[in-house]
C-alpha positions as CSV (number, residue, x, y, z in Angstrom):
1,X,-51.0,-37.8,-12.4
2,X,-48.4,-36.3,-14.4
3,X,-48.9,-33.3,-13.1
4,X,-47.9,-34.4,-9.7
5,X,-45.1,-36.6,-11.7
6,X,-43.3,-33.4,-13.4
7,X,-43.7,-31.3,-9.6
8,X,-41.6,-34.2,-7.7
9,X,-38.9,-34.3,-10.9
10,X,-38.7,-30.4,-10.5
11,X,-38.7,-30.7,-6.5
12,X,-36.3,-33.6,-6.9
13,X,-33.6,-31.2,-9.3
14,X,-33.8,-28.0,-7.1
15,X,-32.7,-30.2,-3.8
16,X,-29.8,-32.0,-6.7
17,X,-28.8,-28.6,-7.4
18,X,-29.0,-27.3,-3.7
19,X,-27.0,-30.5,-2.2
20,X,-23.9,-29.0,-5.0
21,X,-21.3,-27.3,-3.5
22,X,-20.4,-23.6,-4.3
23,X,-17.3,-24.2,-6.6
24,X,-14.6,-22.2,-5.1
25,X,-13.8,-18.8,-6.8
26,X,-10.3,-18.7,-9.2
27,X,-8.2,-15.9,-9.3
28,X,-5.0,-15.1,-10.9
29,X,-2.0,-12.7,-9.8
30,X,-3.8,-10.1,-12.1
31,X,-7.3,-10.6,-10.5
32,X,-5.8,-10.5,-6.6
33,X,-3.6,-7.1,-7.5
34,X,-7.4,-5.7,-9.1
35,X,-9.1,-6.9,-5.6
36,X,-6.8,-5.8,-3.6
37,X,-6.7,-2.4,-4.7
38,X,-10.3,-2.1,-4.5
39,X,-10.8,-3.6,-0.8
40,X,-7.7,-3.5,1.1
41,X,-8.6,-0.8,4.2
42,X,-4.5,-0.1,3.9
43,X,-4.7,1.4,0.7
44,X,-8.3,3.2,1.7
45,X,-6.2,4.7,4.8
46,X,-3.5,5.5,2.8
47,X,-6.1,7.8,-0.1
48,X,-7.3,9.3,2.5
49,X,-3.8,11.3,3.0
50,X,-4.6,12.6,-0.5
51,X,-7.7,14.1,0.6
52,X,-5.9,15.5,3.7
53,X,-3.6,17.5,1.4
54,X,-6.1,18.4,-0.8
55,X,-8.1,20.2,2.4
56,X,-4.7,21.6,2.7
57,X,-4.8,23.6,-0.1
58,X,-7.9,25.0,0.2
59,X,-6.8,26.5,3.7
60,X,-4.4,28.0,2.3
61,X,-6.3,29.4,-0.5
62,X,-9.0,31.0,2.3
63,X,-6.1,33.2,3.5
64,X,-6.2,34.6,0.2
65,X,-9.9,35.9,0.0
66,X,-11.5,38.2,2.2
67,X,-13.0,37.0,5.0
68,X,-16.9,38.4,5.5
69,X,-18.6,38.6,8.9
70,X,-21.7,39.8,10.5
71,X,-22.2,41.7,14.2
72,X,-24.9,42.5,15.8
73,X,-25.8,43.3,19.6
74,X,-28.1,44.1,22.3
75,X,-27.2,46.4,25.7
76,X,-30.1,46.8,28.1
77,X,-29.0,49.6,30.7
78,X,-30.7,49.9,34.1
79,X,-31.6,53.0,33.6
80,X,-30.7,56.2,31.4
81,X,-28.5,58.8,32.4
82,X,-28.2,62.6,31.6
83,X,-25.4,65.3,32.3
84,X,-26.2,68.5,34.3
85,X,-27.6,70.0,31.8
86,X,-30.2,67.6,30.7
87,X,-28.9,66.2,27.7
88,X,-29.5,62.4,27.3
89,X,-26.1,60.3,27.4
90,X,-27.1,56.8,28.5
91,X,-30.0,55.5,26.3
92,X,-32.6,53.1,28.4
93,X,-31.4,50.2,25.9
94,X,-29.7,50.0,22.1
95,X,-29.1,47.6,20.1
96,X,-26.6,47.6,16.8
97,X,-25.8,45.0,13.7
98,X,-23.4,45.1,11.5
99,X,-21.5,43.4,8.3
100,X,-18.0,43.6,7.4
101,X,-15.3,42.6,4.9
102,X,-11.9,41.9,5.6
103,X,-8.8,41.6,3.8
104,X,-5.3,40.8,5.4
105,X,-2.2,40.0,3.2
106,X,1.4,40.4,3.9
107,X,3.6,42.6,1.8
108,X,6.2,39.6,1.1
109,X,3.2,37.9,-0.5
110,X,4.1,35.2,1.9
111,X,0.1,33.6,1.4
112,X,1.0,33.1,-2.3
113,X,3.8,31.3,-1.6
114,X,2.2,29.3,1.1
115,X,-0.8,28.7,-1.5
116,X,1.7,27.3,-3.9
117,X,3.2,24.7,-1.5
118,X,0.0,23.5,-0.3
119,X,-0.6,22.4,-3.9
120,X,3.0,20.7,-3.7
121,X,2.1,19.3,-0.4
122,X,-1.0,17.6,-2.5
123,X,1.2,16.3,-5.1
124,X,3.5,14.9,-2.9
125,X,0.5,12.7,-1.2
126,X,-0.3,11.6,-4.4
127,X,3.6,10.2,-5.1
128,X,3.5,8.6,-1.7
129,X,-0.1,7.1,-2.3
130,X,1.2,5.7,-6.0
131,X,4.1,4.6,-3.8
132,X,2.3,3.0,-1.3
133,X,0.1,1.2,-4.1
134,X,3.5,-0.7,-5.6
135,X,4.6,-2.0,-2.2
136,X,1.2,-3.3,-1.7
137,X,1.6,-5.0,-5.3
138,X,4.6,-6.4,-4.3
139,X,3.5,-7.3,-0.3
140,X,0.6,-9.3,-2.6
141,X,3.1,-10.8,-5.0
142,X,5.0,-11.6,-2.3
143,X,2.1,-13.6,-0.5
144,X,1.0,-15.3,-3.6
145,X,3.9,-17.0,-4.1
146,X,4.4,-17.6,-1.0
147,X,0.9,-19.8,-1.6
148,X,2.2,-20.9,-4.2
149,X,5.2,-22.8,-2.5
150,X,3.1,-24.2,-0.1
151,X,0.7,-25.5,-2.3
152,X,3.8,-27.4,-4.1
153,X,5.2,-28.8,-1.3
154,X,2.2,-29.9,0.1
155,X,1.9,-31.6,-3.8
156,X,5.3,-33.1,-2.9
157,X,4.4,-34.2,0.3
158,X,1.4,-36.4,-1.2
159,X,3.9,-37.9,-3.5
160,X,6.1,-38.5,-1.3
161,X,3.7,-40.3,0.9
162,X,2.2,-42.4,-2.0
163,X,5.8,-43.3,-3.3
164,X,6.7,-44.4,0.2
165,X,3.3,-46.0,0.5
166,X,4.0,-47.9,-3.0
167,X,7.5,-48.6,-1.6
168,X,6.4,-50.4,1.5
169,X,4.2,-52.8,0.5
170,X,6.6,-54.0,-2.0
171,X,9.0,-54.3,0.5
172,X,6.4,-56.6,2.2
173,X,5.9,-58.7,-0.9
174,X,9.3,-59.2,-1.2
175,X,9.6,-60.1,2.1
176,X,6.6,-62.8,1.9
177,X,8.6,-64.2,-0.6
178,X,12.1,-64.4,1.6
179,X,14.0,-61.5,-0.6
180,X,14.7,-59.7,1.9
181,X,14.9,-59.4,5.4
182,X,12.2,-57.4,7.8
183,X,14.3,-54.3,8.6
184,X,13.8,-53.4,5.5
185,X,10.4,-53.2,5.5
186,X,11.1,-51.2,9.4
187,X,12.8,-48.9,7.4
188,X,10.3,-48.8,4.9
189,X,7.4,-48.1,7.8
190,X,9.7,-45.4,9.1
191,X,10.0,-43.4,6.1
192,X,6.2,-43.9,5.3
193,X,6.0,-42.1,9.2
194,X,8.4,-39.6,8.3
195,X,6.8,-38.4,5.5
196,X,2.9,-38.5,7.1
197,X,4.4,-36.2,9.2
198,X,5.8,-33.9,6.9
199,X,2.8,-34.0,4.8
200,X,0.9,-32.5,8.3
201,X,3.3,-29.5,8.3
202,X,2.9,-29.0,4.4
203,X,-0.7,-29.1,5.3
204,X,-0.5,-26.5,8.0
205,X,2.0,-24.6,6.2
206,X,-0.5,-24.2,3.2
207,X,-3.5,-23.5,5.0
208,X,-2.0,-20.6,7.1
209,X,-0.5,-19.1,3.7
210,X,-4.3,-19.3,2.3
211,X,-5.5,-17.5,5.2
212,X,-2.7,-14.8,4.6
213,X,-3.6,-14.2,1.3
214,X,-7.1,-14.1,1.3
215,X,-6.7,-11.3,4.3
216,X,-4.4,-9.3,2.3
217,X,-5.9,-9.2,-0.4
218,X,-9.5,-9.4,1.3
219,X,-11.1,-12.2,-0.5
220,X,-12.8,-15.2,0.8
221,X,-10.5,-18.0,2.3
222,X,-12.1,-21.2,0.2
223,X,-10.7,-19.6,-3.3
224,X,-8.2,-21.5,-5.8
225,X,-5.1,-20.1,-7.8
226,X,-4.5,-20.3,-11.8
227,X,-1.3,-20.4,-12.2
228,X,0.0,-17.9,-15.0
229,X,3.9,-17.9,-15.1
230,X,5.5,-14.6,-15.1
231,X,7.8,-13.9,-17.8
232,X,10.8,-11.9,-17.5
233,X,11.2,-9.2,-20.5
234,X,13.9,-7.8,-22.3
235,X,16.1,-6.3,-19.5
236,X,17.6,-3.1,-20.1
237,X,21.6,-2.1,-19.0
238,X,22.0,-1.2,-15.1
239,X,22.9,1.8,-15.7
240,X,19.6,2.8,-17.5
241,X,17.4,0.7,-15.1
242,X,18.6,3.2,-12.5
243,X,18.6,6.2,-14.3
244,X,14.7,5.3,-15.3
245,X,14.2,4.4,-11.3
246,X,15.1,8.1,-10.8
247,X,13.1,9.9,-13.5
248,X,10.2,7.4,-12.6
249,X,10.2,5.7,-9.1
250,X,6.8,8.1,-7.3
251,X,9.2,7.9,-3.9
252,X,11.8,9.7,-5.5
253,X,9.3,12.3,-7.1
254,X,8.3,12.3,-3.7
255,X,11.1,13.2,-2.2
256,X,12.5,15.7,-4.8
257,X,8.6,17.6,-3.9
258,X,9.7,17.5,-0.5
259,X,12.9,20.3,-1.0
260,X,10.4,22.5,-3.4
261,X,8.5,22.1,-0.7
262,X,11.4,23.0,2.1
263,X,12.5,25.6,0.1
264,X,9.6,27.5,-0.5
265,X,9.0,27.3,3.5
266,X,12.0,29.5,3.7
267,X,10.2,32.2,2.0
268,X,7.0,31.9,3.8
269,X,9.0,32.4,6.8
270,X,11.5,35.2,5.7
271,X,8.2,37.0,5.0
272,X,7.4,37.4,8.8
273,X,9.4,40.4,8.8
274,X,7.6,42.4,5.9
275,X,5.1,44.3,7.5
276,X,0.9,43.0,6.9
277,X,-1.8,45.6,5.2
278,X,-5.4,44.9,6.2
279,X,-8.4,46.7,4.5
280,X,-11.8,46.4,6.2
281,X,-15.0,47.4,4.6
282,X,-17.6,48.3,7.4
283,X,-21.3,48.9,7.7
284,X,-23.4,49.5,11.0
285,X,-26.8,50.3,12.0
286,X,-28.1,51.4,15.7
287,X,-30.7,51.6,17.2
288,X,-31.4,53.5,20.3
289,X,-34.5,54.5,22.9
290,X,-34.3,57.0,23.7
291,X,-32.2,58.7,21.2
292,X,-29.2,60.3,22.7
293,X,-28.1,63.7,20.7
294,X,-24.6,62.0,19.3
295,X,-26.9,59.1,18.0
296,X,-25.5,57.9,14.5
297,X,-28.5,55.7,13.1
298,X,-26.2,54.1,10.3
299,X,-22.2,54.4,9.1
300,X,-20.3,52.9,6.2
301,X,-17.1,53.5,6.0
302,X,-13.1,51.6,4.9
303,X,-10.1,51.5,6.8
304,X,-6.3,50.7,5.9
305,X,-4.8,49.2,8.2
306,X,-0.8,49.0,8.5
307,X,0.9,46.7,11.4
308,X,4.5,46.6,11.3
309,X,6.3,44.6,14.5
310,X,9.4,45.3,15.3
311,X,10.6,43.3,17.8
312,X,8.6,39.7,18.3
313,X,11.6,38.0,20.9
314,X,14.1,36.3,17.9
315,X,11.1,34.4,16.7
316,X,11.4,35.4,13.6
317,X,14.8,34.9,13.3
318,X,14.5,31.7,14.9
319,X,12.1,30.5,12.4
320,X,13.5,31.5,9.6
321,X,17.5,29.6,10.7
322,X,14.7,26.3,11.4
323,X,13.6,26.9,7.6
324,X,16.6,26.7,6.3
325,X,17.7,23.5,8.8
326,X,14.7,22.0,7.3
327,X,15.6,22.2,3.8
328,X,19.4,21.5,4.1
329,X,18.1,18.7,5.6
330,X,15.4,17.5,2.7
331,X,18.4,17.9,0.5
332,X,20.6,15.9,2.5
333,X,17.8,13.1,2.3
334,X,17.0,13.2,-0.7
335,X,20.7,12.5,-2.1
336,X,21.0,9.4,0.4
337,X,17.4,7.9,-0.9
338,X,19.2,8.5,-4.4
339,X,21.9,6.6,-3.2
340,X,20.1,3.7,-1.9
341,X,17.7,3.4,-4.8
342,X,20.2,3.1,-7.2
343,X,22.4,0.0,-4.5
344,X,18.7,-1.2,-4.4
345,X,18.4,-1.7,-8.3
346,X,21.6,-3.1,-8.3
347,X,21.1,-5.8,-5.7
348,X,17.5,-6.5,-7.1
349,X,19.3,-6.8,-10.9
350,X,22.3,-9.1,-9.3
351,X,19.3,-10.9,-7.5
352,X,17.5,-11.6,-10.2
353,X,20.7,-13.0,-12.1
354,X,21.0,-15.3,-9.4
355,X,17.4,-17.0,-9.3
356,X,18.0,-17.6,-12.9
357,X,21.0,-19.1,-12.6
358,X,19.2,-21.6,-9.8
359,X,16.1,-21.5,-11.8
360,X,18.3,-23.3,-14.6
361,X,20.3,-25.5,-12.3
362,X,17.4,-26.7,-10.8
363,X,15.8,-27.7,-13.6
364,X,18.7,-30.0,-14.3
365,X,18.9,-31.4,-11.1
366,X,15.5,-32.1,-11.3
367,X,15.8,-34.4,-14.5
368,X,18.5,-36.1,-13.0
369,X,16.4,-37.0,-9.9
370,X,13.7,-38.1,-11.6
371,X,15.6,-40.7,-13.7
372,X,17.8,-41.9,-11.0
373,X,14.8,-42.6,-8.7
374,X,12.8,-44.7,-11.6
375,X,16.2,-46.1,-12.5
376,X,16.5,-47.4,-8.7
377,X,13.0,-48.2,-8.3
378,X,13.3,-50.7,-11.7
379,X,16.7,-51.9,-9.6
380,X,14.6,-52.6,-6.2
381,X,12.5,-54.2,-8.1
382,X,14.3,-56.9,-9.4
383,X,16.5,-57.2,-6.6
384,X,19.3,-55.4,-8.2
385,X,19.0,-52.1,-5.3
386,X,18.9,-51.7,-1.6
387,X,16.4,-50.1,0.4
388,X,19.1,-47.6,1.3
389,X,19.4,-47.1,-2.7
390,X,15.1,-46.1,-2.7
391,X,15.6,-44.5,-0.1
392,X,18.2,-41.9,-0.9
393,X,17.1,-41.5,-4.6
394,X,13.8,-40.5,-3.0
395,X,15.1,-38.0,-0.5
396,X,17.1,-36.8,-3.4
397,X,14.0,-36.0,-5.4
398,X,12.3,-34.4,-3.0
399,X,14.7,-32.2,-2.3
400,X,14.8,-31.2,-5.9
401,X,11.3,-31.0,-6.0
402,X,11.6,-28.1,-3.3
403,X,14.3,-26.7,-5.0
404,X,12.7,-26.4,-8.3
405,X,9.7,-24.9,-6.9
406,X,11.3,-22.4,-4.8
407,X,13.7,-21.5,-7.9
408,X,11.5,-21.0,-9.6
409,X,8.5,-19.2,-7.6
410,X,11.5,-17.1,-6.2
411,X,12.7,-15.9,-10.0
412,X,9.5,-14.6,-10.9
413,X,9.2,-12.5,-7.6
414,X,12.4,-10.9,-8.4
415,X,11.3,-10.2,-12.3
416,X,8.6,-8.1,-10.8
417,X,10.7,-7.1,-7.7
418,X,12.9,-5.3,-10.4
419,X,10.0,-3.8,-12.2
420,X,8.8,-2.2,-8.9
421,X,12.3,-0.7,-8.0
422,X,12.9,0.8,-11.2
423,X,9.6,2.0,-11.6
424,X,7.5,0.4,-13.4
425,X,4.0,-0.2,-12.6
426,X,3.4,-3.6,-11.4
427,X,-0.4,-3.7,-12.5
428,X,0.7,-2.5,-15.8
429,X,3.2,-5.1,-16.1
430,X,0.9,-8.0,-15.3
431,X,-2.1,-6.9,-17.8
432,X,0.7,-5.6,-20.7
433,X,-1.0,-2.2,-20.5
434,X,0.1,1.1,-18.9
435,X,-2.3,1.4,-16.6
436,X,-2.0,4.4,-13.9
437,X,-2.4,3.1,-10.7
438,X,-5.9,3.3,-8.8
439,X,-6.5,6.9,-7.4
440,X,-8.3,7.2,-3.9
């Protein structure tokens, strides 16, 4: 009997535990960064560009190394042939095989330049990948703060519905006591109806922001966010931030590398004017049946060939001019990009200052609105304030709460954006550790 009771208790506990809903995962912004870097398909697609560039380096290296080939042939003639003296000139069948090693290089050394250029291409791809990582993290930051805004907006809408519900009940009580007219109750009903509509909109925006953030990072839709405020660190002078951006931003370094690549490409194109030399070592073995008089069973030889094209229809000249134009184009693009980076840093710095001022003003406005709604509610309770006063105070509070939410999260986003445009890795900024971006 005791054994049956124990089993029943065990089964009951198992059913009870099984019926408990699974707790939603909770993430911070740092967690979203880390998960997004690991799971995002966009990050992986961009990382493959580094692998492609690395393969190009080995392709360029192959031009420097000798080529080894093996060959073999078998020939079966229709009949053997002899000359007038009866000597065999064509056997009945013949087979041959052999191997050769070739080294083909330009006297200008353009193959070495191409190999150096390929290594620069790998370096540029890595800079591009790091820049893409930072842009991705910034987009995750934006989606995170939009989600936080939507969540706060839903909380504001819920609080508004709760307040207006209490206001409507208070209006009904005062109507029964004959202290107010029915129009006041109808006004309260109308305001509550509008608040319920805004609550539905806020919930829809909240769910949409949730879906977008989950899709961007690669997490399940059922999640919770643990808010860890981003605090502003000491900001350097504007000119110092511009200098830092030009020295540390990976996209700026990528543009610099592109100029170096374009310059080396000119040398590669000019190298086509130089002759090429081919050095070959060959071994062949031949079998004939029947054997001809000139039959040679084995042969080993080396050969050096110099090839100097005098005229190719202006192709080499056109390629050199094209390379020179691309070099000038890369220089102009770099200069233009440097100017754009300076403007971006300055605009972001100005936006951060503006958001900081808005944030402080929103704090004051919210404090005034909260004091005002409490005072008006007390006055309305004792008949010292009208329904319009209550509605105006409530609308002022909602506006102040929304402004405060937007100012808070916009301010935090521009703190991170300033770090991004000045070349500070966002992951290291959030974690407080100078960690390099994840490599493919």
